[in-house]
C-alpha positions in Angstrom: 0.0 0.0 0.0 1.4 3.3 -1.0 1.6 6.2 1.4 2.5 9.8 0.9 1.1 13.3 0.5 -2.4 13.7 -1.0 -4.9 16.4 -1.9 -7.5 17.0 0.8 -10.6 17.8 -1.2 -13.1 17.4 1.7 -15.4 20.4 2.3 -15.0 21.1 6.0 -17.5 24.0 5.6 -20.2 21.5 4.5 -20.4 19.2 7.6 -24.2 19.7 7.9 -27.1 19.9 5.5 -26.9 23.4 4.1 -29.5 22.8 1.4 -33.1 22.0 2.6 -33.2 18.9 0.4 -35.4 17.1 -0.4 -38.5 19.3 0.0 -42.2 19.2 -1.0 -43.7 21.5 -3.5 -47.5 21.8 -3.7 -49.6 23.1 -6.6 -52.5 25.6 -6.2 -55.9 24.1 -5.8 -57.1 22.6 -9.0 -60.9 23.3 -9.3 -62.1 20.6 -11.8 -65.0 22.6 -13.3 -62.7 25.6 -13.9 -59.9 23.6 -15.5 -62.4 21.8 -17.7 -60.5 20.8 -20.8 -57.5 23.3 -20.5 -54.0 22.1 -19.7 -53.3 23.1 -16.1 -49.7 24.0 -15.5 -48.8 23.0 -12.0 -45.1 23.5 -11.7 -42.4 24.8 -14.1 -38.6 24.7 -13.8 -36.9 27.7 -15.3 -33.2 28.6 -14.7 -34.0 32.2 -13.7 -36.9 33.6 -11.8 -39.5 34.8 -14.3 -42.9 33.6 -13.0 -42.0 30.7 -10.8 -38.9 30.3 -8.6 -35.6 30.0 -10.5 -33.6 26.8 -10.0 -30.3 28.0 -11.6 -28.5 25.1 -13.3 -29.3 22.7 -10.5 -30.7 19.3 -11.7 -34.2 18.7 -10.2 -34.7 15.2 -9.0 -38.2 14.0 -8.4 -38.4 11.6 -5.5 -42.2 11.2 -4.9 -45.4 12.3 -6.5 -48.9 12.4 -5.1 -52.3 13.8 -6.1 -54.6 14.7 -3.4 -58.3 14.6 -4.3 -59.6 17.2 -1.8 -63.3 17.2 -2.8 -64.5 14.3 -5.0 -64.6 15.2 -8.7 -68.1 14.5 -10.0 -70.7 15.7 -12.5 -69.3 14.5 -15.8 -66.7 12.1 -17.0 -63.4 13.5 -15.9 -60.3 11.8 -17.3 -57.1 13.1 -15.6 -53.5 12.4 -16.4 -50.5 14.3 -15.2 -47.4 14.6 -17.3 -44.7 16.8 -18.8 -45.1 19.7 -21.1 -43.1 22.7 -22.0 -43.7 26.4 -22.1 -42.0 29.0 -24.3 -39.9 31.2 -21.9 -41.9 30.0 -18.8 -44.9 32.1 -19.9 -48.3 31.0 -18.8 -51.4 32.7 -17.5 -55.1 32.7 -18.1 -56.5 30.0 -20.3 -55.4 30.5 -23.9 -52.6 32.9 -22.8 -49.8 30.4 -23.6 -49.5 27.2 -25.4 -48.3 24.1 -23.6 -46.3 21.8 -25.8 -47.0 18.2 -24.8 -44.1 16.0 -24.0 -45.5 13.0 -22.1 -49.1 13.6 -21.0 -49.1 10.6 -18.5 -45.5 10.7 -17.3 -46.5 10.9 -13.6 -50.1 9.8 -13.3 -52.5 7.9 -15.5 -56.2 8.1 -15.1 -56.3 4.5 -13.9 -54.1 5.4 -10.9 -56.9 7.2 -9.1 -60.6 7.4 -8.4 -61.5 11.0 -9.1 -64.8 10.9 -7.0 -63.1 9.6 -3.9 -61.1 12.0 -1.7 -57.7 10.5 -0.9 -54.0 10.6 -1.8 -53.1 8.7 -4.9 -49.6 7.9 -6.2 -48.5 6.5 -9.6 -48.6 2.8 -10.1 -45.2 1.2 -10.7 -46.3 -0.4 -13.9 -48.0 2.8 -15.1 -46.5 6.0 -16.5 -42.8 6.5 -17.2 -42.2 8.0 -13.7 -43.7 4.9 -11.9 -41.7 2.5 -14.1 -38.5 4.5 -13.5 -39.0 4.6 -9.7 -39.9 0.9 -9.6 -36.7 0.2 -11.5 -34.7 2.5 -9.2 -33.6 4.6 -12.1 -30.7 6.9 -11.9 -31.4 10.6 -11.6 -29.5 11.6 -14.7 -30.2 14.4 -17.2 -31.3 12.1 -19.9 -34.1 10.5 -17.8 -36.9 13.2 -17.8 -39.2 10.7 -16.0 -37.3 11.4 -12.8 -35.0 14.4 -13.4 -35.5 17.8 -15.0 -32.8 20.2 -16.2 -34.1 23.8 -15.8 -34.3 25.8 -19.0 -35.5 29.4 -19.7 -36.4 29.2 -23.4 -38.2 25.8 -23.4 -39.2 25.5 -19.8 -40.2 22.0 -18.6 -43.5 22.0 -16.8 -45.6 19.5 -14.8 -49.1 19.7 -16.4 -52.5 18.2 -15.6 -54.4 17.1 -18.7 -58.1 16.9 -18.0 -60.9 16.0 -20.4 -64.6 15.7 -19.7 -66.9 18.3 -18.0 -66.9 17.8 -14.3 -69.1 20.2 -12.3 -67.6 19.7 -8.8 -64.5 18.7 -7.0 -60.9 19.8 -6.5 -57.4 18.5 -6.1 -53.8 19.4 -5.4 -50.5 17.9 -6.6 -47.5 17.3 -4.3 -44.0 16.5 -5.4 -41.0 15.7 -3.3 -37.9 17.1 -5.1 -34.3 17.9 -4.5 -31.9 20.2 -6.2 -28.5 18.8 -7.1 -26.0 21.7 -7.2 -24.3 22.0 -10.6 -20.8 23.2 -11.3 -21.8 24.5 -14.8 
């Protein structure tokens, strides 16, 4: 075994958790009758702060995903999926104000993963959308796996979007995601 001088690259200033990671983010209340057949943008991941918090060049890792049905969604045949879309320059607003470009409309949650009329917390099935499959397979949080990791971008901003069809007249929900930010040296 060789011995000798070496480089000490330990960070003595980082002996405790300086980042509050991971942490939960929660969408605004999604009123089913208001959303109707619009794409509801729940979260977006820009580099700089435009409308939502800026994440810099940190990789966003998604550890857990839940939808909370607060009030049972009834009065029409609601079909809900939650997936990924993108926004041009992180711009969104009133319905029709910005176009959402679909990426994978059921990445996180498929309609078969929940019962819209029954208030409860629902998570993705491991054999369902891309996120559930990736988590079930213990996928790596790398930049090429958008099922579990998002690289922030200002021009084509990745967003978590609820896609709802049907015409429900009552009910509401919220989406919760457990994420962490991996500091980038870029």
